[in-house]
C-alpha positions in Angstrom: 19.4 -13.6 -10.6 17.5 -13.1 -7.2 18.7 -11.1 -4.3 17.5 -12.2 -0.8 16.7 -10.0 2.1 16.1 -11.3 5.6 13.4 -9.2 7.0 13.3 -8.6 10.7 9.8 -9.6 11.4 7.1 -12.1 12.0 5.0 -14.9 10.5 4.5 -16.1 7.0 1.3 -14.9 5.2 -1.9 -16.3 6.6 -4.5 -17.9 4.3 -6.8 -16.0 2.0 -8.0 -16.7 -1.4 -7.2 -14.6 -4.4 -10.1 -12.9 -6.0 -8.4 -13.2 -9.4 -7.6 -17.1 -9.3 -1.9 15.3 -1.9 0.3 13.7 -2.4 0.9 13.7 1.4 3.6 11.6 3.2 1.9 10.3 6.2 4.8 8.8 8.0 4.6 9.3 11.8 7.1 8.0 14.2 4.6 7.6 17.0 0.8 7.9 17.3 -2.0 7.2 15.0 -2.3 10.1 12.6 -4.5 9.3 9.6 -4.6 11.5 6.7 -7.8 13.5 5.9 -10.3 11.6 3.9 -10.6 12.6 0.3 -13.9 12.8 -1.8 -13.1 12.6 -5.4 -16.3 12.9 -7.3 -17.0 11.1 -10.6 -20.5 10.7 -12.2 -20.7 7.1 -11.0 -18.9 7.0 -7.6 -16.7 8.7 -5.2 -13.4 7.6 -3.5 -12.8 8.0 0.2 -9.2 7.1 1.4 -6.9 7.3 4.2 -3.3 6.1 5.0 -1.8 5.6 8.5 1.7 4.5 9.3 3.1 3.9 12.8 6.5 2.9 14.2 5.1 0.1 16.2 6.2 -0.9 19.6 9.7 -2.4 19.2 11.3 -0.1 16.6 13.0 3.2 17.0 12.6 4.3 13.5 9.9 3.9 10.8 11.2 2.4 7.5 7.7 2.2 6.0 6.1 4.8 3.8 2.4 5.2 3.0 1.0 7.6 0.4 -2.3 8.6 -1.2 -1.7 10.5 -4.3 -4.3 12.5 -6.2 -4.4 15.7 -8.3 -6.4 18.9 -7.6 -6.8 19.2 -11.4 -10.1 17.6 -12.2 -8.8 16.8 -15.8 -5.8 15.1 -14.5 -7.9 13.2 -12.0 -10.1 12.1 -14.9 -7.2 10.9 -17.0 -5.1 9.3 -14.2 -7.4 8.6 -11.3 -5.9 8.2 -7.9 -3.0 6.1 -6.5 -2.3 4.4 -3.1 1.3 3.2 -2.2 2.7 1.3 0.6 6.5 0.6 0.7 8.3 -1.3 3.5 12.0 -0.5 3.5 14.6 -3.3 4.0 18.3 -2.8 4.5 18.3 -1.6 8.2 18.8 1.8 9.9 17.9 4.9 7.9 18.6 3.2 4.5 15.2 1.3 4.5 13.4 4.7 5.3 15.2 6.3 2.4 14.4 3.5 -0.1 10.7 3.4 0.8 10.3 7.2 0.7 12.3 7.4 -2.5 10.0 4.7 -4.1 6.8 6.6 -3.2 8.2 9.8 -4.5 9.2 8.4 -7.8 6.2 6.1 -8.3 3.8 9.1 -7.8 5.7 11.4 -10.0 6.3 8.9 -12.9 2.7 7.6 -12.8 1.1 11.0 -13.2 3.6 12.1 -15.9 3.1 8.8 -17.9 1.2 9.0 -21.1 0.6 5.3 -21.6 -2.2 3.1 -20.3 -2.8 2.7 -16.5 -1.2 -0.8 -16.1 2.0 0.2 -18.0 2.1 3.4 -16.1 2.3 1.5 -12.8 4.9 -1.0 -14.0 7.1 1.8 -15.4 6.7 3.7 -12.2 7.9 0.8 -10.1 10.8 0.3 -12.6 11.8 3.9 -12.4 11.8 3.6 -8.5 14.1 0.6 -8.7 16.5 2.6 -10.8 16.4 5.7 -8.5 17.0 3.5 -5.3 20.0 1.8 -7.0 21.3 5.1 -8.2 21.1 6.7 -4.6 22.9 3.6 -3.2 25.6 3.8 -5.7 26.6 7.4 -4.8 26.5 7.0 -1.0 28.2 3.8 0.6 26.0 4.3 3.6 22.9 3.3 1.5 24.5 0.3 0.0 22.1 -2.7 0.1 19.0 -0.7 0.8 15.7 -1.7 -0.8 12.0 -1.7 -0.3 8.9 -3.9 -0.9 6.2 -2.0 -2.5 2.4 -2.3 -3.5 0.8 0.3 -5.6 -2.9 0.4 -6.5 -4.4 2.7 -8.9 -8.1 3.4 -9.4 -9.3 5.1 -12.6 -12.5 5.1 -14.7 -14.3 2.3 -12.8 -11.4 -0.1 -12.6 -8.6 -0.9 -10.2 -5.0 -1.8 -11.2 -2.2 -3.2 -9.2 1.5 -3.7 -9.2 3.7 -5.1 -6.5 7.2 -6.1 -5.5 8.0 -8.2 -2.4 5.5 -8.9 0.3 3.4 -5.8 0.9 -0.1 -6.6 0.1 -3.4 -5.5 -1.5 -6.7 -6.8 -0.3 -10.1 -6.5 -1.7 -13.1 -6.2 0.8 -16.3 -6.9 -1.1 -19.7 -7.9 0.0 -18.6 -9.1 3.5 -15.6 -11.0 2.2 -11.9 -10.2 2.0 -9.6 -11.4 -0.8 -5.8 -11.4 -1.1 -5.2 -9.7 -4.4 -1.3 -9.9 -4.5 1.2 -12.8 -4.3 4.2 -12.5 -1.9 7.7 -12.6 -3.3 9.1 -14.7 -0.5 11.1 -17.9 -0.2 8.3 -19.8 1.6 5.6 -18.3 -0.6 7.3 -19.8 -3.6 7.6 -23.2 -1.8 3.9 -23.2 -0.9 3.0 -22.2 -4.4 5.1 -25.2 -5.7 3.6 -27.7 -3.2 6.8 -28.1 -1.2 5.3 -26.7 2.0 1.9 -26.4 3.5 0.9 -23.0 4.8 1.1 -24.3 8.4 4.6 -25.5 7.7 5.5 -22.2 6.2 4.5 -20.3 9.2 7.3 -22.0 11.2 9.9 -22.2 8.4 13.2 -20.7 9.3 13.3 -18.6 6.0 9.7 -17.3 6.6 11.1 -13.6 6.6 13.2 -14.0 3.4 11.9 -12.0 0.4 13.0 -12.9 -3.1 12.4 -9.6 -4.7 12.6 -5.9 -3.7 13.0 -2.5 -5.4 16.6 -1.6 -5.4 17.9 -5.3 -5.4 19.1 -5.4 -9.0 19.1 -3.6 -12.4 16.0 -5.6 -13.3 13.0 -6.2 -11.0 10.1 -8.7 -11.2 6.9 -6.9 -10.9 3.6 -8.6 -10.3 0.5 -7.4 -11.9 -3.1 -8.6 -12.4 -4.0 -10.3 -15.6 -6.8 -7.8 -16.2 -8.0 -4.7 -14.5 -10.7 -5.3 -11.8 -14.0 -3.8 -12.5 -15.2 -1.8 -9.4 -18.5 -2.2 -7.6 -20.1 0.2 -5.3 -19.2 -0.7 -1.8 -15.8 -2.2 -2.6 -12.8 -1.3 -0.4 -9.2 -1.9 -0.9 -6.6 -2.3 1.8 -2.8 -1.8 1.1 -0.6 -2.7 3.8 2.9 -3.7 5.0 3.6 -7.1 6.8 3.7 -5.3 10.1 0.0 -5.3 10.0 -1.0 -8.7 8.5 1.5 -10.5 10.4 -0.5 -9.5 13.6 -4.0 -8.9 12.3 -6.0 -11.8 10.6 -7.5 -11.2 7.3 -11.0 -11.7 8.7 -10.3 -8.9 11.2 -9.0 -6.6 8.5 -12.2 -7.1 6.6 -14.4 -6.5 9.5 -12.6 -3.3 10.5 -12.9 -1.9 7.0 -16.5 -3.0 6.4 -17.6 -1.3 9.7 -15.7 2.0 9.5 -14.8 4.8 7.3 -11.3 4.6 5.9 -9.6 6.8 8.4 -11.3 5.0 11.4 -10.5 1.6 9.8 -6.8 2.5 9.5 -6.8 3.7 13.1 -8.4 0.5 14.3 -6.2 -1.8 12.4 -3.1 0.0 13.7 -4.3 -0.2 17.2 -4.9 -3.9 16.9 -1.4 -4.5 15.7 0.0 -2.5 18.4 -2.0 -4.3 21.1 -0.5 -7.6 19.8 3.1 -6.4 20.2 3.7 -4.2 17.2 7.1 -5.9 16.6 7.5 -4.2 13.2 6.5 -0.8 11.6 2.8 -0.9 10.7 1.4 0.8 7.6 -2.2 0.6 6.1 -4.1 2.4 3.5 -7.8 2.0 2.9 -9.7 3.2 -0.2 -13.4 2.9 -0.5 -15.6 3.1 -3.5 -18.8 4.9 -2.5 -22.0 6.3 -4.2 -21.5 10.0 -5.1 -22.7 12.5 -2.6 -25.6 14.3 -4.1 -26.4 16.5 -1.2 -26.5 20.3 -1.9 -23.2 22.2 -1.8 -23.1 25.4 0.1 -22.9 28.5 -2.1 -19.7 30.7 -1.8 -21.7 33.4 0.2 -22.9 30.7 2.6 -19.4 29.5 3.0 -18.1 33.0 3.9 -20.9 33.4 6.4 -20.0 30.0 8.2 -16.4 31.0 8.3 -17.1 34.4 9.9 -19.6 32.6 12.4 -16.6 30.6 13.6 
């Protein structure tokens, strides 16, 4: 049984081809405040990541939530990798914000506590988030009907894994091309997939903002995953974002911004573009880049102390 949410925002997804066919809450009601970039060293590559969320130009509150989750323990990092989450609350008022932040909290905790394989850990984490949102709504009438879309990306051991519900997205930017890696759970998305609408027709369809599935919508939730983990290549970047970004910024522009900038600067550039074009919704974007390891000499402890005192 599907629940339907009418999301108060813009256009149906634009075209892109699928490439497959600390934890710090960075919500900011105004302004562009990216997280610090993280360098997580493995023998083969390093990860640089940043998440930025913005209230946009038309909303008074931010119902999005963006997180980059990692562990300070190298053993945990080796075992679980890193996690990026974007959740876009539905339900209106503060309830959407509560749903999205609850999802991010639960997904991060359950994923890192999970003893199973990475893909199963992601799926179980989203299921746990679904249950937590429903439980919160059941004890507080003010939260009734709240829910959230969610896309979660895990990077571990040379592979990327994904799980998503609703229409938050994951893109891959590779060798100058951008690929849509997730499938939207929306009414018009299903109609396009089944050949009932063209993409051009879908953009003008009256139900273009109706999503089919969201965390919190029912006791069972349909979670989309990739058929297999994606092997990483040096130079790959991933973008995880809410529809407040991709409704206003074309995929090609997203790819160009990510290819030309470090993750923090790319996030700032993309949020600025969405705001320049009206920012009718909350805007959240995370960028995660796979880079060659930094082999430059590290300062010794004594050198670090000298530099600190010199300041």
